[in-house]
N, C-alpha and C positions, 0 to 999 in steps of 0.2 A: 504493500500500500504506500510505501515511501516514494514509489515511482509516480504517484499521482500528485502533481503540483497544481495542475490546472484541468478542470473539467468544464467542457463546453456543452451547453444544452441547446439544441436546435428545436424550437417549439416551446412556447412558454404558456401552456394551458395548465389544466389541473395537474397532470402528471409531471410535466416538465418543471413547473413551479414548485411542486411538492418535493421532487428530487433535490432541487436547489436548496430549499429550506432545510431538508433533512441533512444534506451535506454540510451546510453551514453550522448546523446544530451539533453534529456528531463527528465532523472531521475538520476541526479548527486548523487554520493555516492553509487549507486548500482553497484556491481561488475558483470561483464559479462564474463563467462568462456566459451570458444568455443572448440568444438571437431569435427573433421572429421576423417573418417577412412583412408582418403588419406593423406599421408605425404606431398605431394606437395601442397594440399589445406591448410594444417596447416601452411606450410611455407609462403604461400601468405598472409594468414590472419594475421600472425605475422608481416610480413614485411609491410603490409598496415595499421597496427594498428587498425584492425577491432574490436577486443575484448580486455578486460582488460588483460586476460591471455588465452593462448592456452594450452590445456591439451593433453597429449600424448595418453591417453586411456579413455574409457568411465567412469570407476569408479572414476578416478581422477577428471574428469570434473563434476561429479554429486553428489559425496558423501556428500557434504555440501550445496547442492542446495535447495533453497526455491521454485523455479519454473524451470522445465525442459521443453524445447520446441523442439520437433522433427521437423526438417526442412529437411527431407530426403524423398526419394520416398516412396509412400504409402506401398508397399509390404515389406519394411524393418521394419515397425512399430512393427509387431508381435514379432520379435526377440528382438528388443530394449525394448519392454515392459517386456519381460521375464528377460532380463539382468538388467533392472532398478529395478525390484522387490527385488533384493538382495543387492541393493546399496544405493538408495535414502533414506533420512530421512522419518519417517512415516507420517508427515504432509506435505510433499512435494506435490506440484501440478504438474501434468504432462499434457501437451497439445501437439498439433501438428498443422501444417499448411496445412494439406492435403485437397484436394478439394472433397473428398468423406468421409462419416462419419459413415455409418452403420458398415463396417468392422472394422475400428479402435475402435469403442465402444465395439464390440464383442471381439476383441483381448485384449483390456484393461481389460475387465471383466475376461477373461480366464487366462491371463498371468501376469497382474499387480495386479489384485485382490484388496485387502485392504491395500497393502503395500504403496500406495500413492493415491492421489485424482486425478482422471482423468476427464477432461472436454475437449471436442473437440473445436478446433478453426479453422476458415477458413477466413483469411483476404483476401478480394477481391482486390488484388494488385499484381503487377508483370509486366513482359514484356516478349517478345520473346527472350530476352537476358538471359544468364545464367552465373553463375560464380561469385565468391566473388568480383572480380574486378569491377563489375557493381553495387555493393551495394550502396544504398543512404539513408541518414538519413530522407529524406522527402517522402519515398515511400508510407507511409501509411496516409499521409495528406488527409483528406476528403474521405478516402476509407471506404467501409462498411466491417465490420467483423462479421461473424456469429459464435456464440457460440452454441454448440449442447449439449443437456442434456437429461437424462432419469430420471425415477422416483427415482433412487438411487443416482443420482449425488449430491455431496456435495455442498450445497447452498452457504456456505461461500467461497468455491473455485470459484464458478461462480461469486460472487460479486468481488472478488479480480481480476479475469481475466477481468471482464467488466471494472474495473478501469484501469487495465494495458493497454488494447488495446485503451481505450479512451485517456490515457496519450500519446500514440504514434500517436494520430490524427484520430483514427477510429470512425465511427458511429457504435455502437454495437447493434446487435439484437440476440435474443435467439430462437432456433428452436429445434424440435425433429430431430434426425438423419434421420429417414425415410422421413420426409418432406424436409429436406435439400437436400438429394440425388435426390429426384424427381424434385425439383425446379431447381437445378443446372445442372441436365441432360439436361433440356430444354433450359436454358439461357446461359450455358457455354460449356458443353461437346458436345451437338449436333451441335452448331455453328462451333466448331473446326472440327468435322467430315465432315460437309458440305463444309467448306473451303478447307479441304484436298481433298475431292472428286472433287471440282471444278478445283483445280490445276492439279490433276491427269488426269482429263478428257480433259485438254487443251494441245495443241501442244507447245513444247518448243519454236519453231521458231515463232509461232503465238503470244505467250505471250510477245515477245519483243516489240510488238506494243501496249502493254497494257497501259492504262492511270491510273489516280488516283483511279477511281472507282474499277477496278480489284484489284489494290494493297490494297485498303482499305478493300475490301470484303474478301481477302485471307490472310491478315496480320497474323492472329492467327495461320495459318497453319505452321508458322515458329517456333513454340514452340518446345522444345526438344522432339524428338520422344519417347525416353525411358520413360520420365515422363508421357507423354500422353498415352502411352500404358498401364501403371499402372492404370491411371484414367479410361480409357475405359473398362478395364477388371473388375475393382472394382465396377463400376456402370453399368455393362452391361445390365441388364434387363430394367432399366429406359431409357437408351440411345437407345436400340433397339425399345422400345415403341415410343420414340420420332421420330426415323427414319421412323417408319411405318406411323406416322401422316404426316411427311414431304413428304413422297412419295405420299400419298393421295393428298396433296395440289399440288405437282408438276404434278401429273397425271391430275388434273383438268385443269391446265394451258396448259399442253401438248395437251389435247383433244381439248380445245378451239382454240389453235393456229393451230392445224392440220385442223380444220374445218373452219378456218377463221372467227370465231364467235367474232366479235369486241365487242359486248355488254358484253359477258361473260368475255373476256379478261379484259375489262375496269373494270368490277365489281370486279374481283379478285385482280387486281392491286390497285384499289381504297380502297378496304378493308385493304390491307397491308399498304398503305400510311397512311390511317386514324389511324390505330392502332399504327403505329410507331410515328406519330405526337403526339398522346396522351401520349406516353411514354416519348418523348423528353420534352414535356411540364411539365410532372410530375417531371422529373429529374431536370429541371431548377428550379421548385418551391421548391424542396427539397435541392437545392444548391449542387447537385451531378453532375451537368453538367454546366460548365461555358462557 
């Protein structure tokens, strides 16, 4: 970690701003330089004291960086990799906080090449809120962070990033990009699609009578549509596979309900209850759910 003297964050929204605040709180002496392509965001970050310094362009923000973190929408990464290739020092580590990883690894190979060391990062933290004004220095406390690597990933860079995210409060795990995208299609991206479908299938007047169960079930559909569109397109094949499986399960319940088959309904509901109970027990044991 002594090798990290300057961290540059590209994108000063909730995640980028929270990373900066956490670094400044937990890694004193490390400079954090922030950049956003939006002048208004740069002004807000400067006024809120989110970073050590706000840079007016990408080159100024990253030319002396030891670590660059992309905290922007996924489909901006390819161009940023190309721009960074001619800017960052040769031993610089480049990572991102995107929730899909196959495409970023491909883009990094093609655009960044050997001009820097790329490792994928996915901190499992955030909220339906967006914007630098919602940044918090404790956002990553007890969060899980996935690092994604391939056969050619620099192992020293992986070690440094593991230490970095751990210092911010994360429990760090390493996966292959293909495994990451399959797993998170099922446990993160598919739930968002299902929540959006439930809201869109509901009448606005009827929803005014909704209680906590409906609000809990649909909370994640409040996430920014533009960001989630990128996620769904980037991980499309895995998500559509998950939708096919969900449709099969919903069809089983639909058929049982149509036929008034109480035993079958109970069986399907009990299977779901039992699987979720086991998950909650596991999360409590791992201190991931308090």
